N, C-alpha and C positions, 0 to 999 in steps of 0.2 A: 462419463460426459467431456466433450474436446471443448475447449474455449477458444479463440482467437486472439492470444497475448501478443500484445505488440512487440515487435523484435527491432525496432529501431527509437532514437530518442525523439523522434517527432512524434510518434504514437507510443509515451510512458504508460504503458499496461502493465499492471503488474498482477502477483497473485498472493493473499495474504497467505504466509504460512506459518505464523504463529500469534498469540497475543498473551500478555502478562495476566497470570490467573487472578493476583490480588489485585490489578489495577488492569480491567476488561475496555478501558477507554484508550490504550494503548496496542498498538499491532505492529508488526514485525511484515514489511511487504520485499518481496523480491520481483525485478523487473528484470525480464531476461535481457534487455541490451544493455543492460547495467554491470560492468565484472571487476570493479576496483572503485577504488573511495573518490578518485578526481571524478568521475562520470559521477557518481552518486551525489557530492557535494551540489552538483549543477542543480538537483530536485528541490533543494533544503529549502524549504520556506514555501513551496508551492501548496497548491490545495490538494485533497483528496478524497473523493467521492466514491462512495458505495451505495448501490444500491438494491432492497432485497427483493425476493421474489413477489413480494406481495405491493414492488413501486415505489416502497419510502424510500429517501435519501437519506443518508448519513455523511455529512461535510465533517473532513477532519484537516489535519495542517500537516506536512512534512518536517519533525521537528529536527529531525537527526539523523545519524549513520548509526548502524549497528556492526561492527568487526569488520573487515578490511576488504571484504568480499562486495560490497555495494548492497548492501540489505539495509533499507530504509527503516527509520522509525515514527509512526504516523500515529499523532493523538486525535481522538474524537469528543468531540463535546457531549455525547451519548454513548453508553458503552454497545459494544456491538453484540449483538445474537451469537452463540456459539455455531449456527450453520452458515457464519460467516467464512471460518476456514478455509483454506483450498479456494475460495471464488476468485474472480477477476476483478482490479479495483482500477480504476482510473485514475491517474495523475493529471492532474490540468494545469495550465500554465497562469 
């Protein structure tokens, strides 16, 4: 299944690439338009919203960076289900 992932900073939509196995409230998100720490730093502090197939919304916050390639660390108030991996996530202003 193909997803329309945002390719510009005006539509920062990313993909959940990994989650911490002990802390499932924390996930790593890769945004295709972000390729370095400088661009990723502009998204720190923004809200992140993931919607499951049933329509429930999970709200999170971009808390920091992971590595030097622009991967974002996002923390949610509720743990995400395992089917959230490789699914699109919206980064809202």
